[in-house]
C-alpha positions as a Markdown table, in Angstrom:
| # | Residue | x | y | z |
|---|---|---|---|---|
| 1 | Met | 122.3 | 110.2 | 94.4 |
| 2 | Glu | 121.3 | 110.1 | 98.0 |
| 3 | Ser | 119.1 | 113.0 | 99.3 |
| 4 | Val | 119.4 | 114.8 | 102.6 |
| 5 | Leu | 116.7 | 117.0 | 104.1 |
| 6 | Ile | 117.9 | 119.7 | 106.5 |
| 7 | Thr | 115.7 | 121.7 | 108.9 |
| 8 | Gly | 117.5 | 124.9 | 109.9 |
| 9 | Gly | 119.6 | 124.7 | 106.7 |
| 10 | Thr | 119.4 | 128.5 | 106.2 |
| 11 | Gly | 121.0 | 129.3 | 109.6 |
| 12 | Leu | 124.7 | 129.7 | 110.5 |
| 13 | Val | 125.5 | 126.0 | 111.1 |
| 14 | Gly | 123.0 | 124.7 | 108.6 |
| 15 | Asn | 124.6 | 126.7 | 105.7 |
| 16 | Val | 127.9 | 125.1 | 106.4 |
| 17 | Leu | 126.3 | 121.7 | 106.4 |
| 18 | Val | 124.5 | 122.4 | 103.1 |
| 19 | Glu | 127.8 | 123.5 | 101.4 |
| 20 | Glu | 129.6 | 120.4 | 102.6 |
| 21 | Leu | 126.8 | 118.0 | 101.5 |
| 22 | Leu | 126.7 | 119.7 | 98.0 |
| 23 | Arg | 130.4 | 119.3 | 97.8 |
| 24 | Arg | 130.0 | 115.6 | 98.5 |
| 25 | Lys | 127.4 | 115.4 | 95.7 |
| 26 | Tyr | 124.3 | 114.8 | 97.8 |
| 27 | His | 120.9 | 116.1 | 96.7 |
| 28 | Val | 120.1 | 118.7 | 99.4 |
| 29 | Ile | 116.6 | 119.7 | 100.4 |
| 30 | Val | 116.3 | 122.6 | 102.9 |
| 31 | Met | 113.1 | 122.9 | 104.9 |
| 32 | Thr | 112.4 | 126.6 | 105.3 |
| 33 | Arg | 109.6 | 128.9 | 106.4 |
| 34 | Gly | 110.0 | 131.5 | 103.7 |
| 35 | Glu | 110.8 | 131.9 | 100.0 |
| 36 | Lys | 113.2 | 134.7 | 100.9 |
| 37 | Asp | 115.6 | 132.1 | 102.3 |
| 38 | Ala | 115.6 | 130.1 | 99.0 |
| 39 | Arg | 118.7 | 131.6 | 97.5 |
| 40 | Asp | 120.9 | 128.7 | 96.3 |
| 41 | Pro | 120.0 | 127.3 | 92.9 |
| 42 | Asn | 121.7 | 124.0 | 93.7 |
| 43 | Val | 119.4 | 123.3 | 96.6 |
| 44 | Gln | 115.8 | 122.1 | 96.6 |
| 45 | Tyr | 113.7 | 124.1 | 99.0 |
| 46 | Ala | 110.6 | 122.8 | 100.8 |
| 47 | Tyr | 108.3 | 124.8 | 102.9 |
| 48 | Trp | 106.7 | 124.5 | 106.3 |
| 49 | Asp | 104.4 | 126.7 | 108.3 |
| 50 | Val | 104.9 | 126.7 | 112.1 |
| 51 | Glu | 101.7 | 128.5 | 112.9 |
| 52 | Lys | 99.5 | 126.2 | 110.7 |
| 53 | Gln | 101.7 | 123.2 | 111.6 |
| 54 | Thr | 102.0 | 122.2 | 107.9 |
| 55 | Ile | 105.0 | 120.6 | 106.3 |
| 56 | Asp | 105.9 | 119.4 | 102.8 |
| 57 | Asp | 105.3 | 115.7 | 103.3 |
| 58 | Ala | 106.6 | 114.8 | 99.9 |
| 59 | Ala | 110.0 | 116.4 | 100.6 |
| 60 | Val | 110.3 | 114.5 | 103.9 |
| 61 | Ala | 109.3 | 111.2 | 102.3 |
| 62 | Ser | 111.8 | 111.7 | 99.5 |
| 63 | Ala | 114.8 | 112.2 | 101.9 |
| 64 | Asp | 117.2 | 109.3 | 102.5 |
| 65 | His | 118.6 | 111.2 | 105.6 |
| 66 | Ile | 117.3 | 114.0 | 107.8 |
| 67 | Tyr | 119.4 | 116.5 | 109.8 |
| 68 | Thr | 117.6 | 118.8 | 112.2 |
| 69 | Trp | 119.3 | 122.1 | 113.1 |
| 70 | Leu | 116.3 | 123.9 | 114.5 |
| 71 | Ala | 116.8 | 126.1 | 117.5 |
| 72 | Pro | 114.8 | 124.5 | 120.3 |
| 73 | Ile | 113.4 | 127.8 | 121.5 |
| 74 | Ser | 111.8 | 128.3 | 118.1 |
| 75 | Val | 110.1 | 124.9 | 118.1 |
| 76 | Ser | 109.1 | 125.2 | 121.7 |
| 77 | Ser | 107.6 | 128.6 | 121.3 |
| 78 | Ala | 105.6 | 127.3 | 118.3 |
| 79 | Gly | 104.0 | 124.7 | 120.5 |
| 80 | Leu | 105.5 | 121.8 | 118.6 |
| 81 | Ile | 107.4 | 120.5 | 121.6 |
| 82 | Lys | 105.9 | 120.1 | 125.0 |
| 83 | Glu | 108.4 | 120.8 | 127.8 |
| 84 | Ser | 108.4 | 118.3 | 130.6 |
| 85 | Arg | 108.7 | 119.5 | 134.2 |
């Protein structure tokens, strides 16, 4: 079974993508910032911390595909993306 890691998978669009991938029999890994978002027993949740800039490397390495649905403002405000001017 192929695996898909999704960042932003607990948001409005991400939830729809998660449901569709589960329907298509993918192993779904959702990267989330908090345990309160881990509510679907059919999904593997991996954690990351924006402030500490840590991520679950094993979850990323195990994914066959990665979809990013992060809101750019969140990433930018966390200092992970440098805006060019």
